[in-house]
C-alpha positions as a Python dict, from the first residue, in 0.01 Angstrom:
ca = {
    (1, 'M'): (0, 0, 0),
    (2, 'L'): (-325, -63, -221),
    (3, 'K'): (-597, -33, 12),
    (4, 'L'): (-867, -221, -223),
    (5, 'G'): (-1244, -104, -143),
    (6, 'R'): (-1474, -369, -71),
    (7, 'K'): (-1632, -381, -390),
    (8, 'Y'): (-1281, -475, -507),
    (9, 'Q'): (-1172, -735, -219),
    (10, 'H'): (-1275, -1066, -317),
    (11, 'L'): (-1030, -1013, -606),
    (12, 'A'): (-778, -1027, -329),
    (13, 'H'): (-909, -1193, -60),
    (14, 'D'): (-1140, -1494, 43),
    (15, 'A'): (-1205, -1722, 392),
    (16, 'G'): (-845, -1868, 335),
    (17, 'C'): (-622, -1587, 274),
    (18, 'G'): (-350, -1569, 488),
    (19, 'C'): (-357, -1207, 509),
    (20, 'L'): (-689, -1204, 692),
    (21, 'N'): (-504, -1317, 974),
    (22, 'P'): (-469, -1110, 1252),
    (23, 'Q'): (-162, -1132, 1376),
    (24, 'L'): (-34, -1116, 1009),
    (25, 'Q'): (-300, -749, 988),
    (26, 'Q'): (-76, -633, 1278),
    (27, 'V'): (223, -642, 1108),
    (28, 'S'): (135, -546, 820),
    (29, 'R'): (-6, -251, 1037),
    (30, 'R'): (316, -215, 1147),
    (31, 'L'): (579, -284, 875),
    (32, 'D'): (316, 10, 609),
    (33, 'A'): (574, 221, 526),
    (34, 'F'): (820, -35, 469),
    (35, 'S'): (889, 7, 108),
    (36, 'R'): (1141, -59, -170),
    (37, 'R'): (1366, 215, -74),
    (38, 'D'): (1320, 134, 320),
    (39, 'F'): (1413, -199, 259),
    (40, 'L'): (1718, -224, 412),
    (41, 'A'): (1633, -24, 731),
    (42, 'G'): (1309, -174, 770),
    (43, 'L'): (1474, -553, 747),
    (44, 'G'): (1494, -488, 1155),
    (45, 'V'): (1120, -364, 1208),
    (46, 'A'): (1056, -711, 1027),
    (47, 'A'): (1321, -904, 1270),
    (48, 'A'): (1156, -779, 1566),
    (49, 'S'): (809, -833, 1483),
    (50, 'G'): (963, -1209, 1512),
    (51, 'L'): (753, -1334, 1170),
    (52, 'M'): (1119, -1333, 1011),
    (53, 'A'): (1296, -1630, 994),
    (54, 'R'): (1643, -1555, 1193),
    (55, 'P'): (1930, -1627, 930),
    (56, 'A'): (2095, -1980, 982),
    (57, 'R'): (2468, -1827, 1209),
    (58, 'A'): (2715, -1767, 951),
    (59, 'Q'): (3088, -1835, 1052),
    (60, 'A'): (3315, -1635, 817),
    (61, 'P'): (3636, -1745, 885),
    (62, 'S'): (3936, -1563, 883),
    (63, 'G'): (4206, -1683, 667),
    (64, 'K'): (4190, -2010, 536),
    (65, 'V'): (3997, -2327, 521),
    (66, 'L'): (4072, -2684, 425),
    (67, 'F'): (3835, -2959, 305),
    (68, 'R'): (4021, -3250, 418),
    (69, 'Q'): (3933, -3597, 294),
    (70, 'A'): (3699, -3500, 71),
    (71, 'R'): (3614, -3712, -233),
    (72, 'L'): (3558, -3402, -580),
    (73, 'F'): (3249, -3345, -793),
    (74, 'D'): (3457, -3032, -977),
    (75, 'G'): (3126, -2959, -1126),
    (76, 'R'): (3260, -3100, -1475),
    (77, 'S'): (3399, -3499, -1444),
    (78, 'D'): (3203, -3826, -1466),
    (79, 'A'): (3394, -3893, -1173),
    (80, 'L'): (3487, -3813, -812),
    (81, 'K'): (3890, -3700, -670),
    (82, 'D'): (4018, -3782, -384),
    (83, 'V'): (4148, -3445, -300),
    (84, 'Q'): (4197, -3140, -28),
    (85, 'V'): (4051, -2807, -67),
    (86, 'L'): (4227, -2496, 22),
    (87, 'I'): (3975, -2196, 56),
    (88, 'E'): (4174, -1839, 66),
    (89, 'G'): (3883, -1566, 150),
    (90, 'N'): (3608, -1614, -79),
    (91, 'R'): (3839, -1779, -355),
    (92, 'I'): (4005, -2182, -394),
    (93, 'A'): (4303, -2150, -291),
    (94, 'A'): (4461, -2488, -376),
    (95, 'I'): (4310, -2832, -473),
    (96, 'D'): (4564, -3100, -333),
    (97, 'A'): (4606, -3479, -432),
    (98, 'A'): (4880, -3518, -203),
    (99, 'S'): (4698, -3492, 128),
    (100, 'N'): (4951, -3227, 237),
    (101, 'P'): (4995, -3105, 576),
    (102, 'P'): (4701, -2793, 633),
    (103, 'P'): (4914, -2425, 669),
    (104, 'D'): (4925, -2395, 1078),
    (105, 'D'): (4644, -2048, 1054),
    (106, 'A'): (4404, -2284, 852),
    (107, 'T'): (4011, -2401, 1006),
    (108, 'V'): (3946, -2789, 897),
    (109, 'I'): (3684, -2906, 775),
    (110, 'D'): (3711, -3294, 771),
    (111, 'C'): (3487, -3431, 513),
    (112, 'D'): (3541, -3808, 582),
    (113, 'G'): (3533, -3900, 302),
    (114, 'R'): (3196, -3699, 198),
    (115, 'V'): (3175, -3561, -166),
    (116, 'L'): (3262, -3178, -200),
    (117, 'M'): (3082, -3002, -470),
    (118, 'P'): (3013, -2684, -635),
    (119, 'G'): (2718, -2479, -466),
    (120, 'L'): (2331, -2541, -691),
    (121, 'I'): (2245, -2264, -902),
    (122, 'D'): (1939, -2226, -1087),
    (123, 'A'): (1852, -2034, -1371),
    (124, 'H'): (1520, -1966, -1345),
    (125, 'W'): (1381, -1841, -1033),
    (126, 'H'): (1200, -1551, -851),
    (127, 'A'): (1322, -1467, -529),
    (128, 'I'): (1072, -1249, -423),
    (129, 'L'): (747, -1413, -563),
    (130, 'A'): (877, -1752, -533),
    (131, 'A'): (685, -1808, -159),
    (132, 'V'): (469, -1501, -120),
    (133, 'P'): (101, -1648, -275),
    (134, 'M'): (-58, -1453, -494),
    (135, 'Q'): (-317, -1279, -248),
    (136, 'V'): (-79, -1101, -48),
    (137, 'L'): (70, -1010, -384),
    (138, 'L'): (-209, -895, -468),
    (139, 'T'): (-292, -644, -205),
    (140, 'V'): (114, -519, -250),
    (141, 'D'): (168, -513, 120),
    (142, 'E'): (563, -453, 119),
    (143, 'G'): (645, -533, 469),
    (144, 'M'): (479, -845, 426),
    (145, 'I'): (605, -930, 80),
    (146, 'F'): (976, -882, 164),
    (147, 'T'): (960, -1052, 518),
    (148, 'M'): (829, -1359, 358),
    (149, 'S'): (1064, -1355, 43),
    (150, 'T'): (1371, -1285, 327),
    (151, 'A'): (1279, -1620, 514),
    (152, 'E'): (1226, -1792, 191),
    (153, 'A'): (1587, -1658, 25),
    (154, 'Q'): (1746, -1825, 391),
    (155, 'R'): (1549, -2158, 313),
    (156, 'T'): (1690, -2133, -50),
    (157, 'L'): (2033, -2133, 58),
    (158, 'M'): (2011, -2352, 288),
    (159, 'R'): (1879, -2607, 1),
    (160, 'G'): (2241, -2574, -174),
    (161, 'F'): (2117, -2325, -407),
    (162, 'T'): (2418, -2098, -409),
    (163, 'T'): (2313, -1896, -721),
    (164, 'V'): (2053, -1807, -843),
    (165, 'R'): (1907, -1637, -1165),
    (166, 'D'): (1614, -1416, -1066),
    (167, 'L'): (1359, -1365, -1393),
    (168, 'G'): (1115, -1124, -1274),
    (169, 'G'): (1082, -887, -947),
    (170, 'P'): (1197, -618, -761),
    (171, 'A'): (1500, -754, -659),
    (172, 'F'): (1773, -499, -681),
    (173, 'S'): (1796, -403, -292),
    (174, 'F'): (1722, -781, -180),
    (175, 'K'): (2020, -818, -352),
    (176, 'K'): (2222, -582, -206),
    (177, 'A'): (2097, -659, 138),
    (178, 'I'): (2219, -1062, -20),
    (179, 'D'): (2562, -933, -68),
    (180, 'E'): (2619, -694, 255),
    (181, 'G'): (2539, -989, 449),
    (182, 'I'): (2239, -807, 591),
    (183, 'I'): (2017, -1112, 519),
    (184, 'A'): (2100, -1465, 395),
    (185, 'G'): (2043, -1590, 91),
    (186, 'P'): (2181, -1651, -244),
    (187, 'R'): (2369, -1469, -506),
    (188, 'I'): (2108, -1295, -762),
    (189, 'F'): (2173, -1242, -1096),
    (190, 'P'): (1843, -1004, -1133),
    (191, 'S'): (1627, -881, -1437),
    (192, 'G'): (1392, -664, -1261),
    (193, 'A'): (1062, -612, -1409),
    (194, 'M'): (945, -839, -1667),
    (195, 'I'): (839, -645, -1971),
    (196, 'T'): (583, -724, -2160),
    (197, 'T'): (313, -562, -2398),
    (198, 'S'): (-130, -548, -2229),
    (199, 'G'): (-270, -846, -2208),
    (200, 'G'): (79, -1029, -2190),
    (201, 'H'): (202, -1267, -1916),
    (202, 'G'): (247, -1049, -1626),
    (203, 'D'): (-2, -820, -1680),
    (204, 'L'): (-196, -840, -1378),
    (205, 'R'): (-383, -504, -1346),
    (206, 'L'): (-678, -567, -1125),
    (207, 'P'): (-1053, -421, -1306),
    (208, 'F'): (-1014, -103, -1183),
    (209, 'E'): (-658, -11, -1357),
    (210, 'I'): (-755, -66, -1760),
    (211, 'P'): (-763, 165, -1919),
    (212, 'R'): (-409, 299, -1799),
    (213, 'D'): (-558, 661, -1863),
    (214, 'G'): (-120, 672, -1867),
    (215, 'K'): (-111, 583, -1509),
    (216, 'L'): (144, 293, -1364),
    (217, 'S'): (-45, -36, -1263),
    (218, 'V'): (27, -128, -894),
    (219, 'S'): (264, -395, -968),
    (220, 'E'): (419, -171, -1226),
    (221, 'R'): (506, 43, -889),
    (222, 'F'): (635, -271, -699),
    (223, 'G'): (821, -342, -1004),
    (224, 'G'): (678, -684, -1049),
    (225, 'A'): (663, -597, -1438),
    (226, 'A'): (647, -332, -1722),
    (227, 'I'): (370, -308, -1976),
    (228, 'V'): (451, -138, -2309),
    (229, 'D'): (290, -108, -2613),
    (230, 'D'): (487, 52, -2854),
    (231, 'A'): (899, -34, -2900),
    (232, 'G'): (1062, 321, -2786),
    (233, 'S'): (834, 251, -2447),
    (234, 'L'): (1010, -74, -2496),
    (235, 'K'): (1395, 54, -2510),
    (236, 'Q'): (1311, 274, -2247),
    (237, 'R'): (1189, 8, -2011),
    (238, 'V'): (1504, -210, -2081),
    (239, 'R'): (1724, 28, -2068),
    (240, 'E'): (1588, 150, -1664),
    (241, 'Q'): (1596, -247, -1562),
    (242, 'L'): (1987, -226, -1712),
    (243, 'L'): (2007, 139, -1529),
    (244, 'Q'): (1926, -8, -1149),
    (245, 'G'): (2154, -291, -1198),
    (246, 'A'): (2012, -636, -1421),
    (247, 'S'): (2263, -867, -1519),
    (248, 'Q'): (2009, -936, -1793),
    (249, 'V'): (1658, -834, -1900),
    (250, 'K'): (1328, -1067, -1903),
    (251, 'L'): (1077, -992, -2227),
    (252, 'V'): (757, -1187, -2229),
    (253, 'G'): (676, -1334, -2567),
    (254, 'G'): (335, -1480, -2510),
    (255, 'G'): (142, -1572, -2298),
    (256, 'G'): (165, -1772, -1910),
    (257, 'V'): (33, -1992, -1672),
    (258, 'S'): (-20, -1805, -1390),
    (259, 'S'): (-149, -1510, -1615),
    (260, 'P'): (-525, -1618, -1558),
    (261, 'R'): (-622, -1371, -1875),
    (262, 'S'): (-329, -1418, -2132),
    (263, 'P'): (-358, -1769, -2305),
    (264, 'L'): (-86, -1975, -2371),
    (265, 'D'): (-109, -1922, -2747),
    (266, 'M'): (-78, -1555, -2797),
    (267, 'T'): (184, -1348, -2895),
    (268, 'T'): (293, -995, -2770),
    (269, 'F'): (628, -823, -2922),
    (270, 'S'): (685, -842, -3304),
    (271, 'E'): (978, -917, -3445),
    (272, 'D'): (1128, -584, -3478),
    (273, 'E'): (1021, -483, -3112),
    (274, 'L'): (1240, -765, -2993),
    (275, 'R'): (1483, -703, -3231),
    (276, 'D'): (1534, -349, -3070),
    (277, 'A'): (1527, -504, -2717),
    (278, 'V'): (1860, -719, -2799),
    (279, 'S'): (2030, -433, -2950),
    (280, 'V'): (1958, -264, -2655),
    (281, 'A'): (2078, -489, -2477),
    (282, 'R'): (2373, -544, -2664),
    (283, 'D'): (2490, -194, -2605),
    (284, 'W'): (2493, -244, -2226),
    (285, 'N'): (2713, -571, -2323),
    (286, 'T'): (2446, -812, -2166),
    (287, 'Y'): (2134, -1013, -2364),
    (288, 'V'): (1739, -1056, -2315),
    (289, 'T'): (1596, -1367, -2252),
    (290, 'I'): (1216, -1415, -2280),
    (291, 'H'): (898, -1616, -2208),
    (292, 'A'): (800, -1798, -2464),
    (293, 'T'): (592, -2099, -2444),
    (294, 'G'): (370, -2162, -2737),
    (295, 'E'): (536, -2256, -3138),
    (296, 'D'): (470, -1865, -3264),
    (297, 'A'): (615, -1698, -2906),
    (298, 'V'): (918, -1913, -2992),
    (299, 'R'): (984, -1904, -3353),
    (300, 'R'): (925, -1463, -3336),
    (301, 'A'): (1199, -1542, -3087),
    (302, 'I'): (1428, -1698, -3310),
    (303, 'A'): (1382, -1478, -3578),
    (304, 'A'): (1476, -1208, -3397),
    (305, 'E'): (1785, -1368, -3230),
    (306, 'V'): (1704, -1369, -2878),
    (307, 'P'): (2025, -1500, -2746),
    (308, 'C'): (1805, -1720, -2463),
    (309, 'I'): (1468, -1851, -2475),
    (310, 'E'): (1291, -1934, -2143),
    (311, 'H'): (1072, -2227, -2149),
    (312, 'A'): (937, -2339, -2489),
    (313, 'H'): (757, -2660, -2403),
    (314, 'L'): (510, -2642, -2619),
    (315, 'M'): (727, -2587, -2981),
    (316, 'S'): (751, -2838, -3287),
    (317, 'E'): (1033, -3046, -3368),
    (318, 'D'): (1105, -2790, -3653),
    (319, 'T'): (1165, -2494, -3403),
    (320, 'A'): (1409, -2714, -3160),
    (321, 'R'): (1606, -2809, -3489),
    (322, 'M'): (1662, -2391, -3600),
    (323, 'M'): (1693, -2355, -3185),
    (324, 'A'): (2002, -2572, -3231),
    (325, 'D'): (2122, -2446, -3549),
    (326, 'K'): (2116, -2082, -3439),
    (327, 'G'): (2314, -2169, -3083),
    (328, 'I'): (2008, -2024, -2849),
    (329, 'W'): (1998, -2102, -2530),
    (330, 'L'): (1652, -2246, -2384),
    (331, 'S'): (1637, -2247, -2032),
    (332, 'T'): (1328, -2473, -1948),
    (333, 'Q'): (1162, -2642, -1628),
    (334, 'P'): (1093, -3063, -1612),
    (335, 'F'): (725, -3024, -1477),
    (336, 'L'): (583, -3321, -1479),
    (337, 'T'): (263, -3351, -1236),
    (338, 'I'): (95, -3146, -1053),
    (339, 'E'): (272, -3127, -770),
    (340, 'D'): (502, -2928, -966),
    (341, 'A'): (279, -2632, -1010),
    (342, 'A'): (43, -2700, -681),
    (343, 'S'): (-22, -2330, -655),
    (344, 'Q'): (-187, -2267, -963),
    (345, 'T'): (-546, -2216, -987),
    (346, 'G'): (-858, -2149, -1246),
    (347, 'P'): (-680, -2154, -1617),
    (348, 'G'): (-366, -2221, -1448),
    (349, 'V'): (-420, -2597, -1381),
    (350, 'E'): (-518, -2667, -1754),
    (351, 'R'): (-244, -2457, -1916),
    (352, 'A'): (-40, -2656, -1656),
    (353, 'M'): (-137, -3024, -1784),
    (354, 'Q'): (-57, -2888, -2115),
    (355, 'I'): (315, -2853, -1987),
    (356, 'F'): (278, -3145, -1832),
    (357, 'S'): (244, -3344, -2153),
    (358, 'H'): (424, -3175, -2402),
    (359, 'T'): (793, -3174, -2143),
    (360, 'P'): (892, -3575, -2236),
    (361, 'R'): (896, -3421, -2579),
    (362, 'L'): (1090, -3120, -2528),
    (363, 'Y'): (1397, -3325, -2347),
    (364, 'E'): (1385, -3570, -2650),
    (365, 'Y'): (1385, -3259, -2889),
    (366, 'V'): (1667, -3104, -2661),
    (367, 'K'): (1867, -3422, -2679),
    (368, 'K'): (1807, -3479, -3027),
    (369, 'Y'): (1944, -3187, -3195),
    (370, 'G'): (2172, -3106, -2900),
    (371, 'I'): (2015, -2810, -2800),
    (372, 'K'): (2185, -2567, -2529),
    (373, 'V'): (2019, -2614, -2245),
    (374, 'A'): (1940, -2514, -1869),
    (375, 'W'): (1798, -2612, -1589),
    (376, 'G'): (1581, -2390, -1364),
    (377, 'S'): (1229, -2466, -1139),
    (378, 'D'): (1009, -2125, -1166),
    (379, 'L'): (865, -2235, -859),
    (380, 'L'): (578, -1971, -786),
    (381, 'F'): (360, -1807, -491),
    (382, 'S'): (397, -2136, -241),
    (383, 'A'): (658, -2167, 53),
    (384, 'S'): (608, -2553, 51),
    (385, 'L'): (589, -2543, -332),
    (386, 'A'): (922, -2383, -318),
    (387, 'M'): (1075, -2659, -122),
    (388, 'R'): (1003, -2867, -403),
    (389, 'Q'): (1305, -2688, -594),
    (390, 'N'): (1583, -2991, -515),
    (391, 'I'): (1307, -3230, -629),
    (392, 'M'): (1284, -3003, -996),
    (393, 'L'): (1648, -3062, -1052),
    (394, 'T'): (1621, -3492, -1003),
    (395, 'H'): (1321, -3472, -1213),
    (396, 'L'): (1667, -3448, -1498),
    (397, 'A'): (1725, -3822, -1414),
    (398, 'N'): (1415, -3920, -1644),
    (399, 'W'): (1668, -3809, -1971),
    (400, 'Y'): (2025, -3763, -1793),
    (401, 'T'): (2275, -3943, -1615),
    (402, 'N'): (2338, -3820, -1247),
    (403, 'A'): (2682, -3671, -1313),
    (404, 'E'): (2505, -3460, -1624),
    (405, 'V'): (2224, -3354, -1402),
    (406, 'L'): (2468, -3235, -1127),
    (407, 'R'): (2699, -3039, -1444),
    (408, 'A'): (2314, -2855, -1545),
    (409, 'A'): (2260, -2695, -1181),
    (410, 'T'): (2681, -2650, -1167),
    (411, 'S'): (2881, -2542, -1498),
    (412, 'V'): (2664, -2524, -1691),
    (413, 'N'): (2404, -2312, -1544),
    (414, 'A'): (2765, -2115, -1486),
    (415, 'D'): (2815, -2103, -1859),
    (416, 'L'): (2452, -1950, -1931),
    (417, 'L'): (2477, -1717, -1616),
    (418, 'A'): (2830, -1596, -1842),
    (419, 'L'): (2548, -1446, -2110),
    (420, 'S'): (2584, -1120, -1895),
    (421, 'N'): (2948, -1067, -1981),
    (422, 'L'): (3031, -728, -1809),
    (423, 'R'): (2702, -723, -1658),
    (424, 'T'): (2758, -976, -1415),
    (425, 'P'): (2716, -877, -1065),
    (426, 'Y'): (3038, -1163, -948),
    (427, 'D'): (3370, -1124, -1044),
    (428, 'G'): (3491, -1514, -1018),
    (429, 'K'): (3365, -1813, -1184),
    (430, 'L'): (3108, -1991, -1074),
    (431, 'G'): (2985, -2342, -1128),
    (432, 'V'): (3322, -2533, -1061),
    (433, 'V'): (3579, -2631, -841),
    (434, 'E'): (3912, -2481, -937),
    (435, 'R'): (4197, -2268, -855),
    (436, 'G'): (4100, -1893, -851),
    (437, 'A'): (3719, -1957, -872),
    (438, 'L'): (3469, -1855, -605),
    (439, 'A'): (3437, -2069, -287),
    (440, 'D'): (3061, -2208, -338),
    (441, 'L'): (3099, -2532, -225),
    (442, 'L'): (2856, -2850, -102),
    (443, 'V'): (3009, -3135, 76),
    (444, 'I'): (2700, -3431, 70),
    (445, 'D'): (2688, -3693, 331),
    (446, 'G'): (2697, -3939, 44),
    (447, 'N'): (2748, -3990, -334),
    (448, 'P'): (2515, -3800, -507),
    (449, 'L'): (2689, -3956, -870),
    (450, 'E'): (2491, -4308, -716),
    (451, 'D'): (2212, -4160, -523),
    (452, 'L'): (2108, -3841, -708),
    (453, 'R'): (1821, -3846, -460),
    (454, 'L'): (2021, -3738, -212),
    (455, 'I'): (1990, -3374, -328),
    (456, 'E'): (1628, -3412, -269),
    (457, 'N'): (1725, -3398, 104),
    (458, 'P'): (1928, -3081, 228),
    (459, 'D'): (1858, -3096, 588),
    (460, 'Q'): (1955, -3443, 626),
    (461, 'N'): (2203, -3447, 308),
    (462, 'I'): (2392, -3150, 293),
    (463, 'S'): (2633, -3122, 589),
    (464, 'V'): (2804, -2832, 483),
    (465, 'I'): (2711, -2495, 262),
    (466, 'M'): (2975, -2243, 181),
    (467, 'K'): (2903, -1896, 3),
    (468, 'D'): (3160, -1659, -73),
    (469, 'G'): (3419, -1802, 194),
    (470, 'T'): (3153, -1807, 441),
    (471, 'V'): (3015, -2128, 600),
    (472, 'H'): (2642, -2109, 629),
    (473, 'K'): (2592, -2421, 764),
    (474, 'N'): (2846, -2707, 888),
    (475, 'A'): (2708, -3070, 1054),
    (476, 'L'): (3013, -3221, 1064),
}
């Protein structure tokens, strides 16, 4: 753990900092040796501290589960179908419109006319960073960080998000813990460290870490970022994320809202460097996606044939047309008000205001030119802000029908995930309810095709949450 001297203490702490709480300091000392390598073993220590939210009791059904008397939104259609759906293991085995008797060995969940739909997918999430305040991240108290992230993973799943694409953070061991059932949380498509340049978005080095002198910064050792300034190092860092299990790799093409010293208008990697990274990912049968908010950064990414661009709120209409012509994916967020970026301070507030003013125009371009667009929430540094994940989804109703919004967070986002090709971490279809697909399902108390705002209150309106054939919530 990084120990800051008094000279730099103000950079990480202030009077309202949660890590000055005596109880949290005690837990911090008890978890001092808690590293990424020790993460799985350390979870037991975190649970014993009493500060880690305990997972909901998952009911792992033996054999078969039948969802009876359901009205099905299959992830693609505009209308509901009256069906019953049979689950065997972690797969959808049958969709039956004839209401045949359930198998003798099946557990029956009677939906009583409620809507059955695929689990939600967030295409831009940070499993480690979403609920952890910046002050805690800067101290790199790994025990506290992973404890808070473990609690948030469960909350994410309980909001109905059964899959997330993680776009920056040390999520590899975290993903493994979820996949093995050690903790509750969504499926994770991990990127590993976001790869940036000196001064780019994600370069959060403290003053005593500049100049580099050949040493890795604290954030790099933690696995949140990788800072490179030459093509050879860039290719190496891309390969290192893939070596650790990345399903895709995230590059940073310019400045960002949450990096106070990286203005939105700047660009980072050259076109040739971006092409090198794209080539390495192709060699691994996957892709790179790039953080690019400003016009120049987006244009450079398009020229380098980057398959997916994140954000792009400040791009021009000509650039939007170019993106559509080349069939490039846009993964973006419907940021509308400061409530959607409440964790921002200082320069981040002003930059967020720029984003808010351009969001409506961005979605106009998307619809006008038919850009392939994915939805993500990209909420950072606050557990209370992370609770707006569902509201960020319903913001799409400003431009889309309710059915289109639900498709965006199910089958459309699943189409984006398919770009991971041979590096996909899960064997099976996501985002749809069809025979052979993975059994990630929600039962909604009401009809979200008529009232999309039902999604905004998952505690009350999501009655059943199943992920990978395991029931994590059943309020029926």
